[in-house]
N, C-alpha and C positions, 0 to 999 in steps of 0.2 A: 748462583745455586745456593740453596739454604743448607745449613748443617742438618743432617738427617738422623743423627743419633738422638734417641729420646732423652729428654732432660731428666726423667725419673723424678726423684724427690728433691734433687738439687744438683748443681754442677758449678765448677769454676771453668770459665771460658777464657783462654789466653788471647790477647790482642793479635798475636801472630797466627792464630788459628782462624781468624775471620775471613770469610769468603765474600768478595764484593762482586756486585753485578752493576751494569750500567743502568741508570734511571735518568733519562734525559742527559743533561750535562754532568750530573753527579754520579758518584759511585756509592752504593748502599750495601751494607752487610746487615743481615737480620738474624742474629744468633739466638734470639728468644722470641717465640711466637706460639700461638695455640697449635699450629701445624706440627711443631716439634715437641709439644708437651706442656706448655704453660697453660694455666687456666684462663687468664684474662690478659696478661701483659704481653705486649709486643715491644721489643727494643731494637731500634735501628742504630747503626753507626754510619754517619753520612759524611762523605768527603765532597766538598763543593769548591770548584775552581773560582778564581778571582772573577768577580763580575757576573757570576752565574747564580741562579736561584733554584731552590728545591722545595716542593710541598709534598707532604704525605697524602696519598690518595685515600680519601675517607669513603668507606662504603656503608657506614652506619653511624648513628650518634655515638661520639666518642670524645674523650679528653686527651690532650697531648701535653707533655712537658719536655722541654729541650734544655740542654746544657752545652755551652761552647767548651770543647775540649782543647783545641788548639786554633790559632789564627783568630779571625774575627770578621766583622762585617756588619750586617743588620739582621734583626729579628722583627718580623711583622706578625702581629696577632690581630686578625680582623682589620680594622683601620688604624691600629696603633703600631708605629714603627719606632724601634730604639736601636741606637748604635750598640754594638756588642763586641766584647773581647773575651779572652779566656775566663771561665768561671761565671760569665753572665748567663742568665737563665730566662725562660719564658714559660708561661702557663696559658694554654689555649683551651678554654672550656668548649663544650658542645655549642656549635653554631658559629664559632669564630675560627677561621682558617689560619693555620700556621704556615709561614714562609720564611726560609732562611736564605740569606744572600751573602756570598763570599766577598770579603774585602780584598785589599791588595795582595795579601798573603794566602788568600783562600780561607777555608774554614773546615774544621772537622767538628761535628756535633754528635752527641748521643741524644736520641729522641725516644721517650717512653710513650706508649699509646695504650689505651684501654677503652672498651665499649662502656657506655653509660649503663650501669646496672639498674634493675627495676627499683623504683622507689627513690632514685637519686634525681634531684631537680637542678638543672643548670643554674648557676648563680647569676644574679643580675649585674653585679658590679665588682668582680674579683680583681685582685692584683694580677697584672699580666706580665710585668717585667721585674726582675730582681737580680740578685747575685748570691752565689754560694757564701760570700763573706758577710751577708746580712746577719747581724747579731742581735736584732731587736727582740727575738723570742728564742730562748735556748733551753735545752735539757742538760742539766749538770748533775753529776753524782749518780748517774743511772747504774743500778746494781744488777741488771739483768732480770731474768724470770725464775731464777732459783735452781735450775738444773745443773749449773756449773758454778763453783765458788767464784765470787767476783774479785776482780783486781782491786787493790786499795788505791789505784791511781786511775780513776775513771775519766774518760775523754768527754769533751763537750760536743753537743750536736746543735747546729743551727736549724731552726724550722724556717725554710725558705718559702714554700707553698704548703698550706695546711688549712684546716677549717677557719683559723683566725684571719686568713687572707682571702677567704671566699671560695676555697676549693671544696667541692661537694663530694669528691671521691678520690682523685689522685693527690699525691703529695710529693714534695721534694725536700729531703733533709741533707745536711752536709755534716759529716763527722770530721772533727779536727782532732787528730791523735798526735799530741806533742810527744817528744821522746819519752818512752816508758809508759805511755798511757794506753788504756784499753776501752773501747766501747763494748761493754760487757755482753757476754753471750746471752741470747734470748731467743724467743720464738713468737710467732704471731698465730693465734688460734684460727683466724678466719681470713688472713691475708697472705698473698704470695709476695715475694720481694725480689727485685732486681736492682743491684747497685754496682758501682764501678769504682776502681781506684783512679783518682784524678791526678794525684801529685805525691811524690816521694816513694820510699820503699817501706813496705809493711807486710802484714799478714791478715788473711781472712779465715775465719772459722766456719766450717760447714760440716754438719753432722756430728763428727767426733774428732776432727783433725784441723790443725792450723796449717794453712798453705801460704807460702811466700808469693807475693804478687807484685806486679809492676804497673805503672800507669797505663790505663786502657783495659786492664783485665776486668772481668765481669763475674759477679756471683749471682746465681739464681737459687732461690729456696722456696719450696712449696709451704703452705700452712703447716704448722707443727714441726718444722725442721729447724734445729738450732743453728744460729749463725751469729757472727760478731766480727769485730775488727780490732787490731792492735798494732802499736808501733813498738817492736821489741828492742829498738836501737836506743842506746844511751851514750853519754860521753860528749865531749866538746864539739865533735863534728856531726852529731846526729841532727837530722832535719825532721820537720813535721811530716805526717802521713795523712793525706786528705782523701776521703771517700764521699760519694753522693749517690742518692737514689731514694727509695722508700717503699714501704708496703702498699700494695694495691688490693682492695680499697684501704684507705688509711686506717691505722689501728688506734682507737681511742686510748688504749693503755699507755701509749707513749705520751700523750698530752696530759693524761691524768698524772703520770709520773712527774711531769714538768709543772703541775699545778695550774694548768690553763684550761679554758673551756673548750669543749668540742663542738660548740654551736657554730654553724657555718655563717660567716659574716659576709655581707656583700650582696 
């Protein structure tokens, strides 16, 4: 059964609030989808037993992005299969089917889906497999969009899937908030965003409030809704706080801030 409360302009969804239903051998929760208020994005949380596989049912041209949350196994995109562990990722463009297979410990994955919008052309040769820890293209020193005074300790964001890897619409970013760091509060004028807490203890900003979050918790924000992340913990025992997700469709502002081109490669 899906969550029936409307998402409104945005919400924080706790991992212990997720409601799972059986989908073949897997269990699937769908906290974000157009049926409950999002514009484009659907977000599944999928629990797959060892040796079993799951595929999203595609009813229209769409793109998919997947992140391994716990466990591991294999990720297949079209005819390309890769071994996968926690924090490994996949991008499935229109026309290439996504399949997740649980390893010895099974797998829990977060899967983002969105229909291909008018004017978007499926890429010919995009990157299909990566990791949240891929540091080849990063956004550093981000000051936000000016509505909230920025922190003087900005966090770093890895661009995992983005136009520079061949993504024509969806993206996947990974925020690495070291102790005391903030990915400064911002908004997207034409994109909605769904992202998750992957690792560590931290906070998410939504609207006008900072919320404590745990691994697996989800933030959803409509266009023009302020959001951000921070790691308020400091001291010798403080650990990093990791988040991942991204605006749909991707927001050129973030790539302009990083000084990289928004031309779709691939």
